[in-house]
C-alpha positions in Angstrom: 83.8 25.5 -7.2 82.7 22.2 -5.7 85.4 19.4 -5.5 84.0 16.5 -7.6 87.3 14.5 -7.4 86.0 12.4 -4.5 82.7 11.5 -6.0 82.2 8.0 -7.5 81.5 9.0 -11.1 84.7 11.1 -11.3 86.7 8.3 -9.9 85.1 5.7 -12.3 85.8 8.1 -15.2 89.5 8.5 -14.3 89.8 4.7 -13.7 88.0 3.9 -16.9 90.3 6.2 -19.0 93.5 4.6 -17.5 92.1 1.0 -18.0 91.1 1.7 -21.5 94.5 3.4 -22.5 96.5 0.6 -20.8 94.4 -2.3 -22.5 94.8 -0.4 -25.8 98.5 -0.3 -25.4 98.4 -4.0 -24.6 96.3 -5.1 -27.6 98.2 -2.8 -30.0 101.2 -5.1 -29.6 99.0 -7.6 -31.4 98.0 -5.4 -34.3 94.6 -4.3 -33.2 93.0 -1.5 -31.2 90.9 -2.0 -28.0 87.7 -1.2 -29.8 88.6 -3.8 -32.5 89.4 -6.3 -29.8 86.2 -5.8 -28.1 84.3 -6.0 -31.3 85.9 -9.4 -32.2 85.1 -10.6 -28.9 81.4 -9.8 -29.2 81.2 -11.1 -32.6 82.8 -14.4 -31.7 80.7 -14.7 -28.6 77.3 -14.0 -30.4 77.8 -14.9 -34.0 76.1 -14.5 -36.3 75.2 -11.1 -35.0 73.7 -8.0 -36.7 75.5 -4.8 -36.8 72.6 -3.1 -34.9 72.8 -5.7 -32.1 76.4 -5.5 -31.9 76.4 -1.7 -31.5 73.7 -2.1 -28.8 75.8 -4.6 -26.9 79.0 -2.4 -27.1 77.0 0.6 -26.2 78.2 2.6 -29.2 76.4 4.3 -32.1 76.0 2.3 -35.3 77.8 4.9 -37.3 80.9 4.4 -35.2 80.3 0.7 -35.4 80.5 1.0 -39.2 84.1 2.3 -39.1 85.4 -0.4 -36.8 83.7 -3.1 -39.0 85.0 -1.8 -42.2 88.5 -1.9 -40.8 88.1 -5.5 -39.5 86.6 -6.6 -42.8 89.5 -5.0 -44.7 92.0 -6.8 -42.6 90.2 -10.1 -43.1 89.1 -10.7 -39.4 85.2 -10.6 -40.1 82.8 -11.6 -42.7 79.5 -9.9 -43.6 76.7 -12.1 -44.8 73.1 -11.6 -45.9 70.8 -12.8 -43.2 68.8 -15.6 -44.6 65.6 -14.5 -42.7 65.8 -10.9 -43.8 67.6 -10.1 -47.1 67.9 -6.4 -46.1 70.0 -7.3 -43.0 73.6 -8.5 -42.8 75.1 -10.4 -40.1 78.6 -10.6 -38.9 80.9 -13.5 -38.0 84.6 -14.1 -37.5 86.7 -15.3 -40.3 89.4 -17.9 -39.6 91.9 -15.2 -39.3 89.5 -13.3 -36.9 89.1 -16.5 -34.7 92.9 -16.8 -34.4 93.4 -13.1 -33.6 90.6 -13.2 -30.9 92.3 -16.3 -29.4 95.7 -14.6 -29.4 94.3 -11.5 -27.8 92.2 -13.4 -25.3 95.4 -14.7 -23.8 96.7 -11.3 -23.0 93.4 -10.1 -21.9 93.3 -12.8 -19.2 96.7 -11.6 -18.1 95.5 -8.0 -18.1 92.4 -8.7 -16.1 94.5 -10.9 -13.6 96.9 -7.9 -13.2 94.0 -5.5 -12.7 92.2 -7.7 -10.3 95.2 -8.7 -8.2 94.7 -6.4 -5.4 90.9 -7.2 -5.2 89.2 -10.0 -3.5 86.4 -11.9 -5.1 83.9 -10.4 -2.6 85.3 -6.9 -3.3 84.9 -7.5 -7.1 81.4 -8.6 -6.7 80.5 -5.5 -4.7 82.2 -3.2 -7.0 80.3 -4.7 -10.0 77.0 -4.2 -8.0 77.8 -0.6 -7.1 78.7 0.1 -10.7 75.5 -1.5 -11.9 73.5 0.6 -9.4 75.2 3.8 -10.6 74.4 2.9 -14.3 70.7 2.4 -13.3 70.6 5.6 -11.4 72.1 7.5 -14.4 69.8 5.9 -16.9 66.7 6.8 -14.6 68.0 10.4 -14.3 68.6 10.6 -18.1 65.0 9.3 -18.5 63.6 11.9 -16.2 65.3 14.6 -18.2 63.8 13.3 -21.4 60.3 13.6 -19.8 60.9 17.1 -18.5 
């Protein structure tokens, strides 16, 4: 069997899992999950935002998004409103409690990112991001070619 451990996608997958688990442990101390934290971040950054647009930005299925949003609404972190331009559509925004929670979590997120980036120069960080963007583009092109086959 071929050794894939030294290939970039494998290394990124292992690193991503470790980063996600570690970040989840950090934000769980503040009463929310990694997914909820990211959701609150995007809602706060782009509010008002539709569920469909939010799911697209987070690169997850709308059905997955619904469960996260239901929990956040139940906890009082977000509000769903009817879109004045399209009565069939709901938009999402942070409640006062949600704004306070994301501000709290942003502090530990900055610390987390600082710790994660501490052994990487700015130039290396820029290069890593470019390489990952190139890999994502290549994978999307490959997936697209499969769909056309």
